[in-house]
C-alpha positions, -999 to +999 in steps of 0.1 A: -428+693-131-458+676-145-486+677-119-499+644-132-467+627-121-478+630-085-516+631-088-534+598-090-554+595-123-584+575-133-561+549-149-542+546-116-574+540-097-585+513-122-551+496-117-556+498-079-591+483-082-581+454-104-551+443-085-567+449-051-596+426-062-571+400-074-552+402-041-583+398-020-594+368-041-561+351-038-560+357+000-594+342+003-584+311-018-552+305+001-572+312+033-589+279+028-559+265+048-576+280+079-604+255+077-579+230+091-564+244+123-531+226+119-526+243+086-534+278+099-498+286+107-488+275+072-511+300+057-489+328+072-459+314+052-476+302+020-500+331+017-473+357+009-455+334-015-486+329-036-498+366-034-463+376-043-470+367-080-499+391-087-485+417-063-452+419-080-470+425-112-490+452-095-458+468-082-445+472-118-476+493-125-472+516-094-455+549-101-472+571-076-475+573-038-510+564-025-518+534-046-508+508-019-525+529+008-558+528-011-553+490-016-548+487+022-579+508+029-600+487+006-588+455+021-594+468+056-629+478+047-636+445+030-624+424+058-640+445+085-674+441+067-666+403+065-665+402+103-628+406+112-633+433+138-616+467+141-582+449+143-581+445+105-583+483+101-556+488+128-533+464+110-540+466+073-541+504+069-508+512+088-489+484+071-501+496+037-491+532+044-456+521+055-453+499+025-462+528+003-436+550+019-409+524+014-418+520-022-417+558-027-383+560-010-370+535-035-383+556-064-408+529-073-382+511-095-358+493-072-365+457-066-349+457-031-374+483-018-402+467-037-395+434-019-392+452+015-424+470+008-442+438+000-429+422+031-444+450+052-476+450+032-479+412+038-480+419+075-516+428+068-522+390+068-519+391+106-553+409+106-570+376+107-551+357+134-547+388+155-584+385+164-576+351+180-553+369+205-568+404+210-605+404+200-616+388+232-638+359+242-667+371+221-647+363+189-640+328+202-677+324+209-684+333+173-659+307+161-675+280+183-709+289+170-699+287+133-672+260+134-679+240+165-661+234+198-637+209+185-624+233+158-621+261+183-601+238+207-577+227+179-573+263+167-563+275+202-538+246+203-521+254+170-524+293+172-512+301+208-500+336+216-464+328+208-474+323+172-476+361+170-438+366+166-434+333+148-462+343+124-445+376+117-413+357+108-433+333+086-448+363+068-415+380+062-399+349+049-428+340+027-431+375+013-394+376+005-397+343-014-429+355-030-413+387-043-385+366-058-409+342-073-431+370-086-401+387-102-390+355-119-424+348-133-430+384-144-394+390-156-405+406-189-427+430-171-399+440-148-376+446-177-402+466-195-408+488-164-370+493-161-368+478-126-334+469-113 
C-alpha cells in the first residue's frame, strides 16, 4: 500500500488551510445575524446552510483522515483567541474529530456519510452560544460592556437555556439542507470525484 495514501502531504495541508480560511470567513459573515438578538437563533439554522456550499466542495477534496480534525483545531484556536473562552475548544475539536471519523468510515466518497459528517462538524457552531449558558456571569459582563445592557437583556430573552437542544436541532436541519444545496451547486465536482 502506498504510504502517501494515508499520510497528509503538503498539498493536503494547503487544501485544509484554504477551505478552513473560507469556512471561518463565511461563519463570520453569517455571524452578523448575532448583532440583532432576535436573529441569533436563526444563525444556528442559516449558518450551516450557507457554509454547506464551500464545505461540500472541501469534502470532495478530502481523501485522508485528519484533514477535518486540523480544520477543527484551527477554528478552535482562532475563536479562542477571538475571545470565545475554552468552550470553543471543548466543542469544536471533538466535533471535528467525530466528523473526521464518520467521513473515513464512509470511505470519503459516500454522500450519506459526507452529509452526516458535515452535520456533526456544524455542531461546532454551538461554540459561540454555549458561552451564554456555561461561561458564567463574567462572559455576560463582557457582553454588557461591549454591546450595552439592552442588547444583553434581549439576548438573554431570545437565547434561554432551552435553546440548547433547539439550537442543536436547528444546526442538524440546516446542515442537512446545506449539504444538499452544496451537492447541487457543486454537482460537477462530485461527479469528478466519483461521489455517490
